[in-house]
N, C-alpha and C positions, 0 to 999 in steps of 0.2 A: 564385235571387234574390241581388241585390247589396245589402248593407247599407252605410250611410254614416255617417260622423262627420266633424267638421271640426276643423281646427287651423290654425296660421299658420306662415308662413315669413318670416323677417325680412330686410328690405332697408333697411338703415340704421335709422331710427326708425320706418319704416313696417312694419306687419305685414300681409302679404298672405294672404288666406284660402286654405286648401288643403283640398280634399275628399279624405277618406280612404275609399276604396272597398274593400270586402272581399267576395271571392267564394269559395264552396266548390263544387268541381266534381269529378266522378269522375276517377280516375286514380291514378298512383303517389303515395303520401303525400309531400308537400313543402310548404314554406312559403317563398314568394317575395315580396319587396318590390320594386316597380318604380316608376319616376317620378323618376329622377335622385337616388337617395338617396346620402348620403356614408357613410363607414364606420360612424359612430355610428348612423345610421338603419338600415343593413343589419343591424347586430348587435341591433336591437330584437327581432327574431324569437326570439332565444334568451332574452332577458330576459322577453318576454311568455310564452313557453312555460314557463319556470321559475315565473313568478308564478302562472300558472293551475294548474300542478301543486301549488303550495303551498296552493291552495284546493281541491284534490282534483278539479280539472277537467282532463280529458285531451283533447288535440286529436283530432279524428276522423281516421280513415285516409282522408283525401281530399287533393286538391290545393287548397291555400290560396294565393290570390293577393291581395295588397294593392297597390292602385295609389294613388299620391299625385298628384292632379291639381290644377293643370296639370302635365303630365309634362315640359315643357321648362323648368320652374323648378327650380333646384338646391335640394335639401332638406338642411339641415345641423342637427345638434344632437340631443341625447338626448330632447328634449321631445315627440318623435313617439311615444314608447312608449305613453302613456296613450290617445291617440286610436286607435291601432292596436288596442290591447286592447279598447276599447269597441266598435269596429266589428266585431271578431272575435266578441265576446260577443253582439252583435246578430245576426250571421250564424248563430250557434249557437242562436238563440232563447232565450238566457239572459236577455237584456235586450230590452225592447220596441223595435222598430226606429224607431217614430215618436218615442220619447223621445230616442234617441241622435242622430237626425238634427237635433234642435234644439239640439245642443250644439257649442260650441267647446271643445276640451280641449287641455291641454298638461301634461306631467309625465313624469319619468323613473321607471321601475320598478326596484326592487331585486328580487333573486331570490326574496325571501320575500313579495313583494306590496306592500311599503311604497312610498309615493310620495315621491320625492326632489325637493326644490325645484330649479327651473330659472330661467334668466334670461328676461326679457321678458314677465313676467306683466302688466305695466301696458299696453304696446302691444297685447298679445293681448286684454285686456279692452276696449280701445277698438274693436278689430276686431270683437269679439263684439257690442258695442253697435250698431255700424253694420249688422251683419247681423241684428239683432234675435234674437240667440241667447243662451242662458245660457252661462256659462263654468264649466268644471270644471278645477281646478288643485290641486296639493299644498297641504296645510294651511298650510305655512310661507309660501306665496305668496299666501294669501287676503287678508291685510290690505293687501298692496300692490295687488292687482287690484281690491279693493272701493273703492278711491279714485275710480274712474271714476264709480260711482254710477248709471250708466244701464243696467246689466245686472245680473242676479242672479248671484252668485258662489258656487258650491258648492266647498268646500275639504275633501275627505276626507283622512284620514291614510294610508289604505291602499286598494288596489283593491277589497277586500272591502267596505269601508264605502261606496264609490261604488256597487258592485253592489247592496247592500242598500237604498240610498237610491232607486235607480231601479226596483227591484223593489217598492218600497212597504213593505218589512219594517221599515225604520227611516228616520227623517227627519233630515237634516242642516240646521241653521239656516244661513241665508246669512251669509257672512263679513262682518265689520265692518272698516271702514278703520282702519288704524293710523297713528299719527303719532309721530315722535320729538320729544320736548320739547326746546326750545332750552336748551343747557347754559349756566350762568352763565359769562361770559367771564373766565377767569383772567388773560388777558393784557390789561392795561389801558393806555391811552395815557398815563396819569399815571406809568407806570413809566419813560417816556422823559424823561431830564433834558436841558434845553436843546432845541436843534433846533426852535425855534419856527417858523421859515420852512418847514422841511420838513413839520412837522405841519399847518401851514396849507394847504400844497399838497395833502397827503393828504386833508384835509377837503374841499377843492374838487373833487379827483378823485372822491371818494366821492359828493359831492352831484350831480355831473353825469355820472358814469361816463366820466371822461376818462382817457386813457392817460397814464402818468407815467413819467419816466426820472430816476433818482437816481444821482449820481456823487459819490464821496467816499472818503476814506482808509479802510483796514481798521479795523473797530471803531468807526466813527462812528455806527452805529445804523441803517443802511439796512434790513437784514433784520429788525431788532427792530421798527421802525415798520411795515414791510409785514405782519408777522405779526399786528399789532394792528388792521389794516384791517378784518377781518370784524366786529370789535366796534363799529364806527361805521356799518355798513351796515344799512339797514332789512331786516327779514325778507322772505322771498319771499312774494309774493301767491299766491293759489290757482292762478291760471293759470300763473304762472312756476314754481311748485313742480311742477306737472304736466309742463311742458315739460322741466325739468331732470331730474326723476325718470325720465322715459321713457328718456333717454340713460343714466342711471346704472343703470336696470333692465337694459338691454342689456349693460352691463358688469359686472353682478353686484355692484354697490356699495351697494345699498340694505340697510340694517341691519334684519334680521328683518322685512322687508316694510313697515316704517314709512317714511313720507315726512317728511323734515325741512324746516323752514321756514328753516333757516340757509343763507345763500348759500355756494356751493362756493368753496373756496380751494385751488387747485392750485399746487404748487411743484416741478415736475420738476427733476431734477438736470441739470447742463449736459452730461452725456454722453448724454442721451436722443437717440434717432434721429429722423429725419424722420417715420417712420410712427408713432412714439410720440407726437409732438407734434401732428401734423396729422391722423393717422388712416391706417389701412391694415392691412397684414398679411393673415392668412387671414380672408376674409370682409369685408374693408374695415371693420374695427371703428373706433369713434370714438376720437380722440386726446385729448390733454390740453386742446386748445383747445375741444373740444366738451364735455368733462367740466366745464370751467369756465363753461359757458353760464349766463348770468344771475349770474355771480359774478366771481371774481378769478383771473387767471393771473399768478403771480409768477415771474419768471425772474431768479434771482440769478446773479451772475457772467456777466452778459449777453454780453460779448465772447467768453467761453469756449465758448459754443454753436457748433456747426458753422455756417459761413456759409450753407450751403445751407438749413439748418434755419431760420435767422433770416429769410432772404429769403422763405420760404414764408408768413411771417406777414403780409406786405404786404396781400394781398387779403382774408384773413379779418377783419383789424381794420377794414377799410373797409366790407365788405358784410355782416358778421354771419353768414355761412354759408360752408361749404367743400364743394366737390365732390371727393370721394375717387374718382379715376378709376383703375381697374386693368384688366388684360386681361379679367378675368371678372366685374367688378363696377363699377358707377357709382352711388355712393351720396352723397346730399347730407345733411349734418348742420348743424344750427344751431350757431353759436358766437359769440353776442353777449356778449363778456366785457370786463372792464377789465384792460388789460395794465399791470402794474407791473414795471419793469426796474430792476436795480441793477448798478452796475459800479464798479470801482476806476479812478482816473484813468490808471493805467498798470500794467504788469505787477508792478513792485515795490510799487506802491500809495502811494508817498510823494512824488509829483512836486512837490507844493506845499510840501514841507518840505525846504529845502536841506540840512539836517543829516543827513537819512536817505535822500534820493533817490539813485538810481543815477547813474552817470556819463553816461548816454545822454539825460538830460533836455535838451530837450523832445521829442526824436525818439521816445523810448520811449512817451510818451503818444499821439503822433500815430499810431504804428504800432498800438498796442493798441486805441484807440477807433476807429481807421480801419477795423477789421473791420466796424463798423456802417455800412452804406451810407447815403448822404444821403437817398434816398427812404424808407428805413425810419425814420430819425431824424425826418424831416418829419412822420411820423404820430403823434408824441408831442405831446399838447396841453401838457403841463407838463414842464419840464426844471429840475431842482433840484440845486444843489450842496449836499452835506452835509458841512460841515467837521468836523474832529475836535472832540470834546467837551472843554471845558476842565475843569480840576480844580475850579474854582469852581462850575461847573454840577453836577458829580458830587456835591459836598458839600451841595447843596440838599436840604432835607428834603421839599420838595414839588415834584413833577415837572410841575405844571400841571393843566390840566383833565382830568377823567376821560373815559373813552370814552362814558359815559352822557350827559354834558353835550354832547359833540360830536355824538353820534348824534341827539340831539333837534334840533339845528340842521340836520343832514343830512336828517332825516325831514321837517322843515318845507319844505326846498328841494324835496324829491321831491314833496310835496303840491302845491306851486306848479306843477311841471312836469306832473304828472298832470292837473291841471285845465286847463292850457294846451293840452295835446295830446290831450285826450279824444276829439276828433273826427278826429284825424289817423291815417292808416293806417300801421302798423308804426313809429310814433314814440312812445316812452315817456319818454325823457329828452332833455336838451339835446344830448347826444352823437349822437343819431339824427337831429336836424334838419339839413336841407340845402336848398340852392336858395332858392326864393322864400319858403318857410316860415321858414328861418333868418333871412333878411333882414327878414322881417316881425316876428318875435318878439324879435330881438336888435338891432334898429336903435338905435344910440346917439344921444344928444343931439348938438347941433351941435359942442360942444367935444370930445366923445368921438370923433366921426367925424373931425374935423380931426386929432386926435392919432393915430388909427389910420392915416389916409391918409399922414401924415408918416412914421410908423414904417415902414409898408409900402414906401414909396418909398425911404427911406434905407437900410433893411436888406434890400431886395430880397426881401420875403416872397413865397413862392409863393401861388397862388390857394388851395391847400389850407391853407397856414399862415395866410392872412388869415381864412379862415372858421373855423379852429380858435381863433383869438384871439377871434372873435365868440362862439363857443360857450362858451368859458371865462368871458368877460365876462358872458354871460347867467347862468351859474351863480353867479358872484360876486354879481351883483345879486339873485338868488333868495335866497342866504344872507343878504343885507342887507335882505330883504323890500322890494325896490324894484321897481316896475313898469317903470321906465325904466332902460336901460343908460346909465350916466353916465360922465363922464371918469375918475373914480377907479377904476371897475370896469375900464375899458379899460386904464388905466395898470398896474393889478396884473396883468391877464391878459398884457399885453405883457412885463412883467418876468419872467414864467415862460417866455416864449418866447425871449427874447434872452439866452441864457447864452453865456459866452465860447466861443471856437472849440474848446477842448479837450473841451467837452461836445457 
């Protein structure tokens, strides 16, 4: 007889169901795992053998064959330990076969039988719910998996606890979902002295999820303002939290199985490789752009990134998804993020200050910012110059509005957009609107339309640039609680688009 249990193999954020078949047959004693296992899966037989010995269960003197079906799907990771052990215990008649066959299991075994947490519990729970099965996972993964809510999650701490549960000797309560509470934001926008125009641009970017580019002298506050951006963004909604947490689950970034409602803020160093930013490596893992899904990707020292890395951002910022194509894997990840980039005006950083600038002005600035291609720059909705902060501004006792005050306005703008796009597919905010939908919701009044057409003709705006001005104007109108996009909204949106050639 063949006993069966089920587990999953990960392909991007998708968890594909894998049937674990275990057969005992006469022959020389052996323990074989087949079905394209990687090294970690092949070594599961030794961990399973030791864990059973720790419970005083010896393997029979028979030929043990474990098949992972479908056999042509590569199996990677240590989470196959627990389903292999459960299928083997069912084959030995230690556990009832019908109970084990209704389970999707994942977890790594230590040599003494303890269950070690693994990545991917959240996607695995979704796969179990679709298959109408219960999920068995390590105790530390239970709070994460229970977030799905559509399947029963059993989270034992050891293999012995799992065995006693399914034998009816003791009962484990279903795991409860865990949530990480939002921490109070220590970094407040009121800490920023001066820079009112840049703070206004950040508010607009947050209100419509617009991409923003800041350029200014070293120490002018670009990184400081970007670090305070999460404090003015609304928390993740339940659906968004689930989308984001599935990616973080695959990357092992969830804190003690809890799901946070805080929007992710990723700020990779400029030495990051293309695989680190876009995704790739062994198993085509998600990159920084996917880890920033529904949040913020901040790229400081933007021109210092490798040009090849920067150019790979063109398609993801437009489509909201990325296909990581490798020789042995083709995986699609969501990556709908807000891109905030910051740069100095030139390599020395003081091009606008004659007393401190290098002798190569203005060629140094053209060479430095010239690393950013025109098509990539065209994808930024807002372009802002951040001048040096004056001593008078630094001496101010009050830095201006707090993050709480700004966040209230941003939340109000988001509510307008949620109501506007509630029946639109894959459109949540103004940055997602395009085509006929954009022209419908962002149609300006006659004066605004005349101004926009004049600017587009005079400054040769591309079609993308034209529509991005409309999106930003719609967001400014939302912040102003205006149903109609008017001339002042268009004028302000255009002012963030037409920055001098050095930017």
